[in-house]
N, C-alpha and C positions, 0 to 999 in steps of 0.2 A: 821349863814351863810348857804346859800342854797347849796345843793349838786350839783355837775356838771350835774347830770341827770335832776334835777328839773330846773336848769338854761337852759339846752338845750330845754326842753319842753316849758319853758316860751318864749324863743326867737323864737321857731318854731311857736307857737300860735300867737305871736306878728307879725311875718313876714306875716302869712296868713291873719290876720286882716288888716294889712297895705296894703296887696295886694288887698283885697276886697274893702277897702275904696278908694284906688287909682282908681280901675276899676269903681266904682260907680261915683266918681267925674269926671272921663274922660267921662263916659256915659252922665252925666248931661251936661257937657261942649259941647259935640258933638251934643246933641239934641238942646241946645240953639243956637249953630252955624247954624244948619239946619233951625231953625225958623227965625233967624235974617237975614240970607242970602237967604231965600226962596230956599234953596238947594233941588233939586229933587233927588229922589231915583235913583240908578243905574238901567238902563233898563235891561241890561244883566249883570249877576254877574258870577264870576268863580264858578265852581262846581267841587268838588273833583273827582267824578267818570265820569262825562260827559264832562268835559272841561269848559262848560259854560251853563247857563240856564237863563230863564227870572226871574226877581225879583218878588216875590209874593206881593199881595195886593198893587199894584202900579197904580197910575193914572197919566198920563203925556200927554204932547203935543209932537207929533212927526212930524218933518219937513222933506220934501224931500230936494233935493239939493237947498240950500238957494239962490244961484245965479240965479236959474230959477223958484223958487217958484212953483214947480210942484204940490205939495199937502201939506196940513196940516191936521193931524188927531188927535184924542183924545182917545187913547187906554187905556184899563184898564186890569190889570192882576188879576186873582182870588187868592184864598187862597193857591193854589198849583202852582202858577206861570205859569198859562196858559192864553193866550191872549183872555179872554172872561170875561164878567161881572159876570156871574153866578158862585157862589162857588160850589164846588163838594165835595163829601165824598166818601170814599172807599165803604161804605155800599150802597147796591142797593136794592130797593123794587122790589118785584116780578112783579109789574105792569109796570116796566120800562124796555125798551129795550135800551141798552147803545151802542152807536157807537163812536169809537175813530178814529180820523184822525191823522196819523203820517206823518210829512212832514217837509220841510224847510221853508224859508221865504215866499214862495208862499202860503203855508197853514197858516202860522203865520198871514199873511195879514196885516201887519202894515201900508201899503200904502193907505188903505181905511178904512172907519168907520166900526164898528163892524157889523151893520145891512147889510152892503153891501158885506161882505165876503162870499165866496162860502159855507163855513162851516155853517154859520148861515142860509143862504138861504136854504140849504139842510135840516136843522133841521125843518124849517117851512114846507117844502114840505113833509117830512116824516110824520109829524103829521097831515097835511091837508089830505093826501091820505090814512091815516090809514093803512099803509103797514104791520104792525106787529100785526094784529089781536087784535086791541083795546088797545095795550100797548102804553104808552106814550114814545116817543123817546127822549132820552137825548144824545146830541152830545157833545163830548169833543174835543176841539182843542188843540192837543199836538204838533203843529208845532212850530219849533224854527229855526231861521236863522242859516245857516251853518251846520245843521244836515244832515246826509246822512245815508245809510243803516247800517253802522257799529255803528253809534250812536243810530239809531232807535232800533236796537237789544238790546243794553244795557239799553236804556231808558225804553223800554217795560219790560225787565227782572227785573230791579231794582225798577220800580215805577208803570208804566201804568197798568200792569197786576193786581195790587191790586185794581183797579177800577172795576174789573170783567166785561170787555166789552163783548158784544155779537157779535160784528162785528168790525174788525180792518181794516181800509182802509189806504194803504200806497201810498203816493204821491212821485213820482220820478221826477228827473230833469237831465238836460244834464251835470251838473258838479258833479254828485254823484260819478262817478268812480274816478275822480280827488280827491275829498274830502276823499273818503275811503282810497286811496293810501297814502295820507298825514297823515291821522289819524293813520293808522297802523304803520307808521314810528316813531311816537312820543308817542306811547302808550304802555300799558302792555296787553299782550295776554296770554290766558291759553294754555294748551298743545294741545287743539283742534284748536288753531288759532282764538279763539273768544275773544272779548274785556272784560277786567276786570276793566281797568281804562283808560280813554281817556284824553289826555292833550291838552291844547290850544297851547302850545309852544314846540318847539324842544329843549329838554334838554339832555345833554350827557348821563346821567344815564339811560334815557329811550331809546334813540336812540341806545346805545350800549347794550341794553338788560341786564343791571346790576340789574334792579328791576324785581323780579319775581312775578307771580300771588299770591303766598302765602304771599308776603310782603304787599299786599294792604289791607287797613282797610275795613272790611265788612260793607255793607250798613246797616246792622241790629245791628251793635255793639253799645254799650252805648256811646262810644267815638264819633261815627258818629252822633248819635241822639243828643248828647249834642252840637256838632258842628253845626248841622242844626238849632237847637233851638236858639243858640246865633246869628248865621248869620241872622236869620229871625227877631229876636226881639231886638238885640243890635246894635245901630248905631256905637258904638266904635269898637266892635268886627268885624262888617262888613267892616268898613274902614280899619282896620289892615289887615284882610284877603284879601280884594280886592287889596290893595296897594302891599302886598307881592306877590300875584299871578301875577299881571300885571307887576311887576318888572322883571319877567322872559322874558319879551319882549326884554330886552336889553342884554340877555344872548348871549355870542359869538357864541355858537352852533346854537341858533335860528337865529341869524343874518346871519350866513353863509348858513344855509340850506334853509331858506325861499326864497332865490333867485336862488336856483338850479332849472333848467327847469321843472323837474317833480313835484316840489312843489310851483313854482311861480304862482301867481294868473292869470297872463297874459296867461297862458297855460291851464286854468281850463276847457276849452271846447274841448280839443283835441279829445275827444271821438266822436264828430260829424264832425271833420275836416278831410276830406278825405286825404289831403296831410300829415296828421300826423298818417297814418296807422302804420308806423314804426318810433317811435320817441325816442329821448333821447339816441340814440345809441343802442337801443335794438329792434330786430325784433319783430313785433307784440306786442309792449308794451301795447297798449290799449286792446289787447286780454287778456293779463295777468291781467290787471287792472279789466276788466269786470269779469273775473273768480272770483276774490276776492269779488267784489260787489255781484255777483250772490250767493256766499256762505253765505254772511250775510243776504241777503233777504230770502234764503231758511231756514236758521237757525231761523230767526224771524218767518217765516210761521209755522215752526214746533212748536215753543213755543206757538204761538197763538192757533193753532189747538189742541195741547195737553191740553190747558186750556179750551177747549170746545167751542171756539169762531170761527166764520167764518173769512176768510181772502180774501181780494182782493186788487188790486193795479191799479194805473193809472199813465200815463206819461204826463207831461206838456212840450210842445216843447219850445225851445227858438224862439224868433221872426224870427231869421235868417234862420230857417228851413221852413218858410212859403213862398208861392209863391207871393212875393210882389215886386213891381217895386223899392221901396226904403225902407230902414229900419230906425228905430229910432236911435238917437244919441248913446244910450247905445250899441246897436248891432254893429254900425259902428266902435266903439272903438276897438272891438275885430275882426270883420270880414270885415270891409269895406262894400261893396255892394254885397259881394259874398254869394250866398245861400249855406247853410251847409248841410252835409250829414245825412243819416239815419242809421248809424251803430248801435247806441244804440237802436233805434226803432226795428230793425230786431232782435237784440239779446234778447230784452225783450219779443218780441212775441214768439220766439223759446222757451225761458225759461218758459214762462207762459203755453204754450201748453204742454211742457214736464212735468211740475209740476202740471198740472191741476188747474191753478190759474185763476180766473176771472180777465181779464186785459183789460183796455181801453187805447188805444193810442189816445191822443187828437190831434195829428198832422192833421189827416183828417178833423175832425170837425172844428178845428181852421182855417184850410185853407179855408174851405167852408164859414166861417163867418169872414174872415180876415178884411173885410171892416167895421166891427163894432168897430174898434180901440181897440184892446184887450190889448195892451201893453203901458205902460208909456214911453214917449219919452226918457227922460234922465235917469230915474231910472231903467227901464227895466222889472219891475214887472207888474202884471196885473192891468188894470184899473178897474173901477166899472163895465164897460161893460164886461171886461174879466172875472171877478168873476161871473157875471150873466150867461154868456155863459157857463162857466165851470160847474156851478151848474145845468143848464138845460141839458147839454150833459151827465153829470154824473147821473142825475136823470133818464133820458131816458134809459141809459145803464143798470142801476140797476133795473129799472122796467121790463126790458126784460130778464135780466140774473139772477137776484137774487130773485125776488119775484114771 
């Protein structure tokens, strides 16, 4: 007769073996299901620290609004989940000058093919002009939809800095202040007010600040490394993780807070709407919001420069800031035919001058070239022409100011 200790060890080993076999069978079943149903990978997946990120090693077809068939593209993400075909490594040869673009969906560029994105156009221009003394220029597109300065800071701190960039270029947009304000409300900040963990949804334990910075799993811990490995390589684990995280969308706290005016997407451009100077019952609400965003940009700049890289930024206007007789359907949904203000442009210019940051406001150049149809009608992002104009204007600015 076996001793109780031996029986316990036997049952413990048996349990772990059963668990492993169950996982393997579930993984096989999930992969068969993917093949049989031609199931595509998730384009964006939940991310423990950043809220969401692009799924790595993914090729897919991306459609605009299907009812208007505005565009169809064929994007690919690389080994680190960046929207570009070329894989990248943390290691960098001495003959390479590495440029990283941080931005939102305008930099991500899902609406046009890879060769037409402004990031790719600039990489070609860099190498043709030989602007870095014979070094080959490698451009990394780190743009992800929905990212704003608070996310760019954490994205750079946790991941992008490991690529050892020589130049970091930050793209800004009119809803950044809105996005930063919402992200702060549902995330975990350290004692300096900087993000440690960003969340996609409003959950009570984060909104009420019950979770502290010390409670967050480090990006370098073995637990997080194992999590990332399984999320990247296991269909079953990815399905469980994605399903669990997206289930938070139905959380009562999230459902209640997402419709509050300061967090509702219909108000995301209040920073350029002059009639919203004082909004949501608070005098100079957008002034407070801008102060937060300015802090995240400044903190990002400090990180970049402390790493020995150069930093610059540029602003892409919304179409409704241009001098046009009529705007696209996307803009009219938010603003009708009313031209929007330049509050954020003025603040960015003041900030850039105070911080000695090279800054390009594309409102003027886009206004001068507005007849080239820079924006998609229904989607609101840049057209192929918009990406071309952006690349040309940014190249001209950098040629004068940076090289």
